[in-house]
MARKEPA-120520 format. One record per residue (C-alpha): y, z, x; residue in one letter. Coordinates in steps of 0.1 Angstrom, whole numbers, plus 2048, in hexadecimal, padded with zeros to 3 digits. Layout:
<sites>
YZXA;...
</sites>
This chain:
<sites>
800800800X;81880981DX;8107E882EX;8187D580EX;8397E780BX;8437DF82EX;8397BB829X;84F7B980AX;86C7C881CX;8677B083AX;865793822X;88579D80FX;8967A1830X;88C77F83CX;89776E81CX;8B878181DX;8BD776842X;8B475283AX;8CC75181CX;8E8761830X;8E274884CX;8EC72D834X;90F73B831X;92872F84CX;94C739851X;96271C846X;985729843X;99E746842X;9B3751824X;9D2768824X;9DF775803X;9FE7857F4X;9F47987D4X;A0D7AE7C1X;A027BF7A1X;A0E7D6785X;9F87F1778X;9F8804757X;9E9827757X;9E6844740X;9EE86774EX;9D488274BX;9D989D731X;9DB8C273CX;9E18B9761X;9F98D376FX;A088BA788X;A138A276CX;A348A8759X;A308B9738X;A3D89B724X;A2B881738X;A0888F733X;9F3876720X;A0E85B721X;A0E83A733X;A1F82F753X;A2381176AX;A1980E78EX;A1F7F47A8X;A057E77C1X;A067CE7DEX;9E77C07EFX;9E87AB810X;9C57A0818X;9B9788834X;99777A82DX;97C76483DX;96E74A826X;948743826X;936725818X;91271B814X;91B6F780DX;91D6FA7E8X;93A7027CFX;9347277D5X;94973B7EEX;94975E7FCX;96777080BX;96778F822X;98579E834X;99E7BA83AX;9BF7C282AX;9DA7DB821X;9E17E87FFX;A007FB7F5X;A0180F7D4X;A208207C5X;A298327A5X;A4484979BX;A3F865782X;A6086D771X;A6788C75BX;A78875742X;A74851736X;A88839720X;A79848702X;A8786A70BX;AA985B711X;AA98496F0X;A9E8696DEX;ABA87D6EFX;AD48646E5X;AC98696C1X;AC888F6C0X;AE389B6D8X;B0088F6C0X;AF18A56A5X;AEE8C46BBX;ACA8BE6C6X;ABD8C36EAX;AA48AF6FEX;A818BD6FFX;A7C8D771AX;A668D2738X;A588ED74FX;A5D8D976FX;A7A8DD785X;A778BA794X;A83899785X;A6A882795X;A4D87E7AEX;A4885D7C2X;A248587CDX;A1A83E7E7X;9F98347F7X;9F381B813X;9CE811816X;9B87FC82DX;9A37E5817X;9837D281CX;9857B7801X;9657A57F6X;9677867DFX;95076D7CFX;96074B7C7X;95272E7B2X;96370B7B2X;9666FF78EX;9716DC79BX;9516C87A1X;9636AE7B7X;96C6C07D6X;9826A47E2X;9996AA7C4X;9BC6B67D0X;9C26D27B7X;9A36E77B1X;99C70479AX;9877237A3X;97B743793X;9777617AAX;96B7857A8X;97A79E7C0X;9707C07CBX;98A7D37E0X;97F7F47EEX;99A807803X;99E825818X;9C0837819X;9D483583AX;9F284782EX;9FB85C80EX;A1D868806X;A2D87A7E8X;A538817E5X;A618997CAX;A858987BDX;A938B97B2X;AA98BE794X;ACA8C97A4X;ACE8D37C9X;AB08E37D9X;AB29097D7X;ACF90A7BFX;AD190C798X;AAC913796X;AA28F57AAX;A848F87C1X;A8C9007E6X;A858E7802X;A658FB80BX;A598FB7E6X;A5F8D57E5X;A4A8D0805X;A2E8E57F6X;A2F8D27D6X;A2F8B07E7X;A118BB7FCX;9FF8C47DCX;A068A27CDX;9FB8917EDX;9DA8A47EEX;9D38967CBX;9D78727D7X;9B58617DCX;9A88587FFX;99283D7F0X;99A8217D8X;9878037CAX;9957E77B5X;9817CD7A1X;9927AD795X;98878B787X;99F76F791X;9A774B786X;9B37387A5X;9C37167ABX;9C37077CEX;9DC6ED7D8X;9D76DB7FAX;9F66D5810X;9E66C482EX;9C76B0823X;9AC6C9818X;9B16E0836X;9D16F3830X;9DF6FD80FX;9E97187F6X;9DA7277D8X;9E773A7BAX;9D27547A8X;9D5767788X;9C2787781X;9C678E75CX;9B97B1762X;9AE7C777FX;99C7E877CX;9A1804794X;97E812798X;98C82E7AEX;9B282C7ACX;9C683C7C8X;9D68517ACX;9B6858798X;9BE87D797X;9DD875782X;9CF85B76CX;9B5858750X;9B2832756X;9C2816769X;9C67F1761X;9D97D8776X;9E87B5771X;9E77A3792X;9F37817A1X;9EC7737C4X;9FA7597DBX;9E374D7F6X;9E5737815X;9C4729822X;9B771583FX;995705840X;9866F685FX;9676EA84DX;
</sites>
């Protein structure tokens, strides 16, 4: 039984090695991919402003990957590489809805809803090293056609290189009930410790390639109608995360 198991393992390894041997590097691809994300704050999280708990917020993300393109001679492509991903979101104690509500009630003697926090906003930033993986399928049967359309699935795991949180007090630090500089540093450290060290993004993409010099050098434009943060850099603040992404790519193919 053990010999049969070893034989099966060896056979699978040989098949995998043979299959991988069919894939050859044929080009490089560098991308510029901005995105906007919509997230829902957690409920009963002591680090989230009272009035923001359970509400939605917007975050910004930028991904700059450089990838090696692999081909097995068919319309299928694989991409592997490295990149940098920057994520940022600001948590404000008030939003436009609060401002509109205040305009309505203050003339009639009302007051804005109270908040237990003594800070007006917290800016959170994460810079991560990414290792993007992508599978690409060319929808255009004629590979000599100038403009071609592709569908792509991307998986972008990342490891945080730098995490930073900045808290803005209400009033001058240490006066009028505002937190002191030392309290602000302690609070910022607490926010930073909540930021994730690992992130992983999954996104399907519709891609259009446009050659500039023959079929070797060109550009492509991609649209990712949705992207899911499987492990968001801010997962400890959010119940869920959904992104809308676009990408601009430059590619060079030597084969």
